[in-house]
N, C-alpha and C positions, 0 to 999 in steps of 0.2 A: 502481562505487561501492556500488550496492545489495547486491552480493554480499559486500562487506566489511562494510557496516553490518548486513546480515542474518546475519552470522557463517557464511557459506558459504565465503568465501575469506579467508585471513589478509592483513592489510595489509602492504605492503612497507616501510612506515615508520610511526612513530607508534603509538598504541594506541587501543583502543575500550573505553569505560567505559559501563556502564548502571547507574544508581542507585549510582554510586560504586564499582562492582565492575569490576575489570579482567577482561574477558571472555576474551580469547584465550589466557590461561594455562590454560584448562580443556582437557581432552582431547576427542577427537572425540565420544564418547558423551555427555559432559556438555554439550557445545555443542548436540548434537541435542536433548537433553532441555530445555535452556534455550530454544532456538528454539520448541519445541512448546508450552511453557508461556507464553511471553511475546511471541512475534512471529507475526504473520500476514502472508501474502504474497498479493498480487493481481497477476497477470501480464497482459500484453497479450492473450495467448491463454490461455484459462481453464484448460487442462490438467486438465479433468475426466476421470475414468476411464470409458470407454464401457460397460464391463461392469457398472457399478453404476448404481443409480437416483440421482436428484437428492439425495434424503435421505441415501443411503449415502455419496455423495461429500462431503456436508456433515459427516458424522460421522467421516470418515477421521482427522482429527487426534486426536479423542478415542479412537478405536480404537487408534491407534498408541501413545498415552500410557498407556492403562490396560486394553487388551483390549476385549472386546465391551461397547459402551456400555450403561449402565444405563437403565432407563425414564426416570429424571429427566433424564439427558443427552439422550435422544431427544426428550423434551418441550421442552427448552431449544432444541434444534436446530430443531424445528418452530416454536417461538416466534420465533426469529430469521428463519426463512424467511417467516413470516407478516408480520413487520415490514417486510421488503423486497419483499413481493408475490409470492412464489413457493411458498407453502405448498401451494397447490392442485396444484402440479406435483411434489410430493414423491415419488410412486411412478413417475413417468415416466422413461423412459430418456433419457440425455443427448442422443442424436441426434434426439429428438422436440422439443427445445427450440429456440427462436430464439437468435440470437447474444446479444441483450440479456438473455434469460432465463438463458442459460448463465453470463453474467458475473455476474448476481445470485446465482446458486448459488455461484459462486466466492467472492463477497464473504461469503456466509453461512458457507462453509467457513473463511474467514480469521477469522471472528468467534466460532466455536463454542467455542473455549477461552478466550474473553474476554481477548485479548492486550492488553499495554500499548502495543504498537507495531504498526502495519501499514505495510508497504512495498508500494507500488503502482508497477508499471512500465508506463507508457502504458496504463492500465486501460481507456481508451475508444478505443484506437487501431483496433480491429477493429469498432467499432460505428457505426451511422448516427448522425446528429447528435441526433435525438430520444432514442434509447436512451442515447447517451453522456451527455447532460445529465441524464437520469433517474438514471443510475448515480452521477454526481457529486453530485446532490442527496442521494441516500441516504447517500453517504460523508460529506458535510458534516453531515448530521443526526446520524449516529452519532458523529462527532467532538464535536459540541456536547453531545449527550445522555449519552454514555458516557465522555467524557474520554479517548478513545483518540487517541494521537498518530499522525497520518498523514503519511508521507513519500512523496511522489509524484514520479516522473520523467516529464517530458513535454516534447515539442518544440512544443506548441501554446500560444501565448501567452494565448489566451482561457482555456484551462484553468488555466494558471499564475496568472492574475489572480484566481482564486477562492481562492487560498491566503492564509494569514496572513503567511507569509514566503516570499520567493523568493530562491533562490541560483542564479545563472547560472554555469555552468562552461564555460570555453573552454580547450581543450588541457590539460585536467586540473587547472586551477586556478580558484579562485573569481574571477570577473570582476565580478559585481555581487551585492550583498546588499541586499534591499529589504524593509522592514517596512511592509506595506500600511496598518496602523493609523496609522502616522506620516506616510506620504506621500500616502495617498489613491490610489484606483484610476487616476485620470487621470494623475497624476504618475508612478506606477509604470509605466503603459503607455508613457509618453514615455521613461522611463529605459531600458526594455527595447528600445525601437526605436532608441535612440542607440547606434550601433555603434562610434563613435570611441573611447569611453572603455575599451572592452575591450582595445584593442591599444596604447594610449598609455603603458602602464606597463611597467616592466622585468619580464622573466620572473621568476616566483616571488613577485611582489608582488600583493596584492589590489587591484583597481581601486577597490572601495568596501567599506566595512565598517561595521557598526552601531556 
């Protein structure tokens, strides 16, 4: 699903629109440029490049978009790293960083082009509980302060309950759609724990919808 939403794979049916623009009609190079301008990715494994420093990894999207980053872009990257607590590690090699620090660098890399969307695939899956909560706190703050839309895939219900909206997929279809502002966290938690409603509907139908 994230590969389709992130314009990495074409959907087998339907269409993807962003700001009213039908995206998949563009060619491969146009899609790559669109992704680099508008979409950030945070993966379960950080996928930092070990031959580069933390700062160089953060600057990679800017480098790809426009060549060697200007001084202004470098300052912006350092500002983002400062915001999420890794500016002091900018010159360090990736292998010198802890798992939580590496994931924060990956978040900074996703933010450096100021994307409209960030897709996160189990971003805390490889972290201990404390580091995981710290990463989620940072992402929530960035969502509030910068208006970035965050779409996160997780199997952890505790993590899911920190979202504004939850969509649960079973066998490739939406089983539950929950607006936490309308239901409250307690009711949302009970709804997620109720397994019966996922399988009582006919195939191809949504169990719940807003």
